[in-house]
C-alpha distance (Angstrom), angle and dihedral (degrees) to the residues before:
residue distance angle dihedral
M1 . . .
A2 3.90 . .
Q3 3.78 95.2 .
P4 3.87 96.1 76.5
Q5 3.79 88.8 51.5
E6 3.68 94.8 46.7
G7 3.81 89.1 48.0
A8 3.89 89.5 51.6
A9 3.75 91.1 49.7
A10 3.83 93.4 50.4
A11 3.85 90.2 49.5
E12 3.77 90.1 48.4
Q13 3.71 91.3 49.1
S14 3.79 91.9 49.5
A15 3.78 91.7 49.1
R16 3.72 90.9 54.2
G17 3.77 91.9 49.5
V18 3.81 90.1 49.8
W19 3.81 92.4 52.6
L20 3.89 95.2 43.7
V21 3.77 91.3 50.9
L22 3.89 90.2 44.8
L23 3.85 92.8 52.7
A24 3.75 89.0 48.5
A25 3.71 93.1 52.1
L26 3.86 91.1 47.5
L27 3.75 90.4 53.5
W28 3.76 93.0 48.4
S29 3.78 90.3 52.2
F30 3.84 91.2 65.6
S31 3.84 92.0 60.0
G32 3.81 93.2 93.9
V33 3.74 92.8 48.1
L34 3.77 94.7 50.3
I35 3.82 90.9 49.0
R36 3.81 89.4 51.1
M37 3.75 90.6 51.8
L38 3.88 94.1 57.2
H39 3.79 122.8 94.8
M40 3.76 96.2 -157.5
D41 3.79 137.3 105.5
I42 3.77 119.6 -102.3
W43 3.66 97.6 -102.3
S44 3.85 94.4 51.2
I45 3.90 88.8 47.4
Q46 3.88 89.0 52.8
L47 3.78 92.2 45.3
W48 3.83 98.3 50.0
R49 3.67 94.3 36.9
S50 3.78 90.3 56.0
I51 3.83 94.0 45.8
T52 3.87 92.4 52.4
T53 3.73 89.0 43.9
F54 3.71 93.9 52.7
V55 3.80 91.6 49.0
V56 3.89 90.1 55.9
F57 3.86 90.3 45.6
V58 3.97 91.6 60.2
P59 3.74 95.4 71.5
I60 3.81 89.2 41.0
L61 3.71 90.2 54.6
Y62 3.88 89.4 55.8
F63 3.81 92.4 43.6
V64 3.80 93.4 53.2
H65 3.82 100.6 37.6
G66 3.82 101.6 29.7
P67 3.87 127.6 -127.5
N68 3.73 94.0 -36.6
P69 3.92 107.1 50.9
W70 3.79 93.6 153.7
K71 3.89 88.2 87.3
A72 3.80 88.4 67.0
V73 3.76 91.9 45.8
K74 3.85 92.2 51.8
A75 3.80 91.9 50.0
V76 3.83 91.2 63.5
G77 3.68 112.3 131.2
W78 3.83 138.2 176.2
I79 3.77 92.7 -76.4
D80 3.75 89.7 56.3
I81 3.78 91.3 49.8
L82 3.82 92.7 48.7
C83 3.84 91.0 48.5
A84 3.87 89.5 47.3
A85 3.87 91.6 52.1
L86 3.74 88.5 50.0
G87 3.67 93.1 49.2
S88 3.79 90.7 48.4
V89 3.86 93.4 56.3
A90 3.77 88.5 44.7
M91 3.84 94.5 53.4
F92 3.82 91.0 44.1
S93 3.87 93.8 46.6
F94 3.87 90.4 52.0
V95 3.76 98.9 57.9
S96 3.73 95.4 39.0
A97 3.93 89.2 47.2
V98 3.90 91.9 54.0
A99 3.88 87.6 47.6
L100 3.83 93.2 53.3
T101 3.81 104.3 35.5
T102 3.84 139.1 17.7
V103 3.74 125.4 -66.4
A104 3.78 89.3 -121.3
D105 3.76 92.4 55.6
V106 3.81 91.7 50.0
L107 3.81 95.2 49.1
V108 3.82 96.6 43.1
V109 3.81 88.9 54.6
Y110 3.87 88.5 47.8
A111 3.71 90.1 53.1
T112 3.74 91.7 69.2
L113 3.77 88.5 66.3
P114 3.90 95.7 106.3
F115 3.80 89.1 58.5
L116 3.79 96.2 44.9
A117 3.83 86.0 49.3
A118 3.75 92.2 51.7
L119 3.87 91.2 50.4
F120 3.83 91.8 48.7
G121 3.77 91.1 45.8
W122 3.84 89.1 54.5
L123 3.88 90.0 47.6
I124 3.79 98.5 43.6
S125 3.81 104.2 29.3
R126 3.75 103.8 16.4
E127 3.81 91.2 -119.3
K128 3.72 114.9 172.4
V129 3.74 118.9 -102.4
S130 3.85 115.7 -150.4
G131 3.76 124.0 -137.0
R132 3.80 90.4 -116.3
T133 3.78 88.2 55.6
L134 3.76 94.4 53.3
T135 3.91 91.6 45.3
A136 3.83 89.5 50.5
S137 3.73 92.2 45.5
L138 3.84 91.7 54.7
F139 3.85 91.0 51.8
A140 3.77 89.2 48.6
L141 3.72 94.0 48.0
T142 3.91 88.7 49.4
G143 3.86 88.3 52.5
V144 3.90 93.4 50.1
L145 3.89 90.8 47.4
I146 3.81 89.8 52.8
M147 3.66 92.2 48.4
V148 3.87 94.9 47.1
S149 3.79 90.2 45.9
G150 3.77 87.7 61.7
A151 3.83 94.9 42.0
A152 3.89 94.9 54.0
G153 4.00 89.4 66.0
K154 3.86 90.0 49.2
G155 3.77 101.5 48.3
R156 3.68 94.9 -108.6
L157 3.83 97.3 111.0
L158 3.81 94.5 101.6
G159 3.78 92.5 51.6
D160 3.96 90.5 49.0
M161 3.78 90.1 49.4
L162 3.89 88.8 52.6
S163 3.72 88.1 49.9
L164 3.80 89.2 56.6
S165 3.76 90.1 45.0
M166 3.90 88.1 56.1
T167 3.89 91.4 46.7
I168 3.83 94.2 47.5
T169 3.90 96.9 45.8
F170 3.86 91.7 44.6
G171 3.83 90.9 47.0
L172 3.83 90.3 51.0
Q173 3.81 90.7 48.6
L174 3.87 90.1 52.4
V175 3.76 95.0 52.1
I176 3.82 95.0 43.8
L177 3.79 88.3 50.8
R178 3.71 91.6 48.1
K179 3.90 90.5 50.9
Y180 3.87 93.0 44.1
Q181 3.79 100.9 42.4
G182 3.71 126.1 -174.4
R183 3.87 97.5 51.7
S184 3.79 120.5 138.7
I185 3.76 105.8 -107.8
V186 3.90 88.2 -168.0
V187 3.84 92.8 53.7
I188 3.80 91.7 45.8
N189 3.76 93.3 50.7
M190 3.81 92.7 46.7
M191 3.88 88.0 50.7
S192 3.88 87.9 53.9
I193 3.89 92.3 49.2
V194 3.82 91.3 50.4
A195 3.66 90.2 50.0
N196 3.86 92.4 51.8
V197 3.73 90.3 47.9
V198 3.81 94.3 52.5
V199 3.93 92.3 47.6
C200 3.86 90.6 45.2
L201 3.71 93.7 51.8
C202 3.82 87.5 62.9
F203 3.85 93.1 59.2
A204 3.82 110.5 16.8
P205 3.85 118.8 92.8
L206 3.79 110.8 -102.0
S207 3.78 95.4 -122.6
V208 3.74 133.2 110.7
P209 3.95 113.9 -114.4
G210 3.70 121.6 -111.9
A211 3.86 117.0 -90.9
T212 3.75 96.5 -96.0
D213 3.73 94.9 45.2
L214 3.77 91.0 47.1
V215 3.87 91.6 53.5
V216 3.90 90.4 47.6
V217 3.84 93.8 47.3
T218 3.71 92.9 46.2
A219 3.82 89.1 51.9
L220 3.79 88.1 49.0
G221 3.85 91.4 53.5
A222 3.80 101.0 34.3
L223 3.68 103.3 37.9
T224 3.77 109.3 28.1
I225 3.85 96.8 37.5
G226 3.77 107.1 20.4
L227 3.77 105.1 37.5
G228 3.77 92.6 27.8
M229 3.62 94.9 55.5
M230 3.81 93.2 45.0
L231 3.88 90.2 51.7
F232 3.78 93.4 48.2
N233 3.88 94.1 47.8
L234 3.81 90.8 51.0
G235 3.87 93.4 45.4
A236 3.80 96.0 43.9
R237 3.74 90.3 60.2
L238 3.79 92.0 59.6
I239 3.88 99.6 49.8
P240 3.82 136.9 39.8
S241 3.73 116.0 -80.1
A242 3.81 92.3 -121.5
K243 3.77 89.1 57.8
A244 3.77 92.8 47.1
S245 3.86 89.7 51.2
L246 3.77 90.8 50.4
I247 3.78 93.6 52.4
G248 3.81 88.3 46.9
L249 3.73 89.7 64.2
I250 3.83 86.3 76.1
E251 3.73 87.9 78.0
V252 3.85 91.2 56.0
V253 3.80 89.1 52.6
L254 3.73 102.6 39.2
G255 3.88 98.6 39.0
P256 3.89 94.8 68.7
L257 3.77 89.7 38.5
W258 3.81 96.3 57.2
V259 3.94 89.9 48.0
W260 3.89 91.3 48.0
L261 3.78 91.4 50.3
L262 3.76 96.0 46.1
F263 3.78 102.6 31.0
A264 3.84 104.9 19.7
E265 3.70 90.1 -122.5
N266 3.80 109.4 172.5
P267 3.73 113.3 -166.3
G268 3.83 91.4 -165.0
S269 3.80 137.5 -124.6
Y270 3.82 95.1 -67.1
A271 3.64 93.8 54.6
M272 3.85 91.0 44.6
V273 3.83 92.7 53.9
G274 3.85 93.5 39.3
G275 3.81 90.6 48.3
V276 3.85 94.0 50.4
L277 3.73 88.1 53.1
V278 3.77 94.6 50.1
L279 3.77 96.7 45.2
A280 3.74 90.2 46.9
A281 3.67 91.8 52.5
V282 3.75 93.7 48.6
A283 3.74 94.2 48.3
W284 3.75 93.2 47.9
Q285 3.90 89.9 51.5
I286 3.72 93.6 48.0
A287 3.79 95.0 46.0
G288 3.74 87.6 53.9
E289 3.89 90.5 53.9
I290 3.76 90.4 49.8
S291 3.75 95.4 48.5
H292 3.79 90.3 45.7
K293 3.91 90.6 54.6
K294 3.68 91.6 48.6
G295 3.71 92.5 52.2
M296 3.81 89.2 52.8
A297 3.84 93.2 50.0
């Protein structure tokens, strides 16, 4: 008699996880729009985005680790410092990339994350890589090469390279955290943010942004990073990682759409063709993971 109730509880939990991850992806998809709305130099955007994100992460730290979070802070080791450094580079690369290339280019390169993570997993932890993943990776690489070949002639190559830097460093961070489990994601992210603040203070103008820019950059740090990350972490615990990754593709599709609608930002035909190849490869890979898990159930 308890089985139907258990099944209903599992279904409810799965639905909650889907909605949480969906909301996180929707929040993340507005990052490009918010950056486009700012009238600030890159260093100032980095600085104030980091400051507002840090403020949001303070209550998250207490939420995750309870009334005495300093125990988690004191437990920091060299793995945490390495992951924080990788996260700092990823955060800086993202904002700089959006400022130097189209949002579509940034998110299409970011969509190759599952394949880079698979490569790093094999190199670092000797995790097995399936034939399906290798095939999908080749298609995704082809898509990125097509996109970059178009960007080189339009002055967007540096932005695309920073997008790749963001994806590589984030992929390395994910694999290292998977190998050395039990680390505090919140503490690592806060260390990354503090590192960004310290670096940006050396280069950013020491002036408070105007009221409009301050509101926008606060939304960028508090909503798309702080709240978005918390929602994703909560939701990803309730559903399979393959399903969470598939839902996360919404950011890759909607991000360029919002910028196109509001700013008429056209990424060009090369980015369109390359983006279709990358998204198709990612969707095919994740669909295979989901069907494999269903077959094992």
